[in-house]
C-alpha positions as a printed Julia matrix, in Angstrom:
48×3 Matrix{Float64}:
 -32.74  -35.4   73.45
 -35.49  -36.11  70.95
 -34.54  -35.87  67.3
 -30.85  -35.59  68.1
 -28.18  -37.49  66.19
 -26.42  -39.24  69.08
 -23.15  -39.7   67.2
 -23.04  -36.04  66.2
 -23.82  -34.99  69.78
 -21.11  -37.28  71.19
 -18.56  -35.81  68.75
 -19.62  -32.26  69.62
 -19.41  -33.0   73.34
 -15.93  -34.48  72.87
 -14.77  -31.42  70.92
 -16.2   -29.09  73.56
 -14.46  -31.04  76.31
 -11.15  -30.77  74.47
 -11.62  -27.02  73.93
 -12.39  -26.64  77.62
  -9.19  -28.48  78.56
  -7.18  -26.36  76.13
  -8.6   -23.24  77.79
  -7.25  -24.46  81.13
 -10.43  -25.84  82.69
  -9.97  -29.29  84.18
 -13.03  -29.74  86.39
 -16.29  -31.32  85.15
 -19.06  -29.06  83.87
 -18.2   -25.41  83.61
 -17.96  -24.17  80.07
 -19.32  -27.26  78.33
 -22.79  -25.72  78.07
 -21.28  -22.55  76.57
 -19.41  -24.5   73.9
 -22.46  -26.64  73.07
 -24.68  -23.54  72.83
 -22.18  -21.96  70.43
 -22.51  -25.08  68.26
 -26.29  -24.66  68.05
 -27.45  -27.01  70.79
 -30.12  -25.89  73.24
 -28.8   -26.51  76.73
 -31.18  -26.71  79.68
 -29.68  -26.81  83.14
 -31.77  -28.65  85.71
 -32.34  -26.83  88.94
 -31.89  -28.92  92.04
């Protein structure tokens, strides 16, 4: 998360979470990465 404005990211994450809830998703994860990507963030998902 180098060079990232933490406050801006936290606000974007909050907005994405609210949009996800409004779309009917209540479990963690899911569409958060989609919403963040649409806002211009690069999302990398760790493989376990």
